[in-house]
C-alpha positions in Angstrom: 178.6 63.8 126.4 175.2 64.6 128.4 172.9 67.2 127.2 174.4 69.8 130.3 177.1 70.2 127.9 175.3 71.7 125.0 174.6 74.9 124.4 171.4 76.1 124.5 171.1 79.1 121.3 167.6 80.6 122.0 166.3 82.7 118.2 163.0 84.8 118.5 161.6 88.1 118.7 161.4 91.5 121.5 160.3 88.8 124.1 163.4 86.6 123.6 165.6 89.5 123.9 164.1 90.8 127.4 163.0 94.4 125.7 160.9 96.2 128.5 162.8 94.4 131.8 164.7 96.7 133.6 168.7 95.3 132.7 167.5 95.6 128.6 166.5 99.8 128.1 167.9 102.3 127.1 167.4 105.3 128.8 165.0 106.7 125.7 163.0 103.6 125.9 164.7 101.7 123.1 166.1 98.1 123.1 169.7 97.9 125.3 172.7 97.5 123.7 172.5 93.6 124.9 169.7 90.8 125.5 168.2 90.9 128.8 169.8 88.5 131.6 165.8 88.4 132.7 164.2 87.0 129.7 163.7 83.7 129.6 166.3 82.1 128.1 169.1 83.3 131.0 166.5 81.7 133.2 166.0 78.1 131.6 169.5 78.0 131.1 170.4 78.8 134.5 168.0 76.0 135.8 169.7 74.2 133.9 173.3 74.8 134.3 173.4 75.2 130.6 175.5 78.6 128.4 173.1 80.7 126.9 173.6 82.2 123.8 170.6 84.3 123.1 170.0 85.2 119.3 167.2 86.4 119.0 166.8 90.4 117.7 164.1 92.8 119.0 161.7 93.6 116.6 162.1 91.1 114.2 159.3 88.8 112.0 159.6 85.8 111.6 161.4 85.7 108.5 164.1 87.3 110.2 163.8 85.0 112.8 164.3 82.2 110.5 167.4 83.9 108.4 169.1 84.3 111.6 168.7 80.3 112.3 169.9 79.6 109.1 172.8 81.9 109.1 174.1 80.8 112.6 173.7 77.3 111.8 176.0 77.7 108.4 179.3 77.5 110.1 178.0 74.5 112.3 176.6 72.4 109.0 179.4 70.3 108.1 179.5 69.2 111.8 176.1 68.3 112.0 175.4 66.6 108.6 174.7 63.1 108.2 176.2 60.6 105.3 
């Protein structure tokens, strides 16, 4: 299995979410409903031919980002544990 067969999962704040980019703003200036396709995760996915799951949350703190990573990874824990 090559690296292109993996999914690129990103976590982060407004920068990773793409807040402020043209495809990620509501009319009132608030966050759009989905992450921007112009943000760096989508660009990196396009350059590497990888599927992207941008799990970032606009306005999140480091603590919230850490919790998101842990919560995201829990269902996969049995698949990545080494014995």
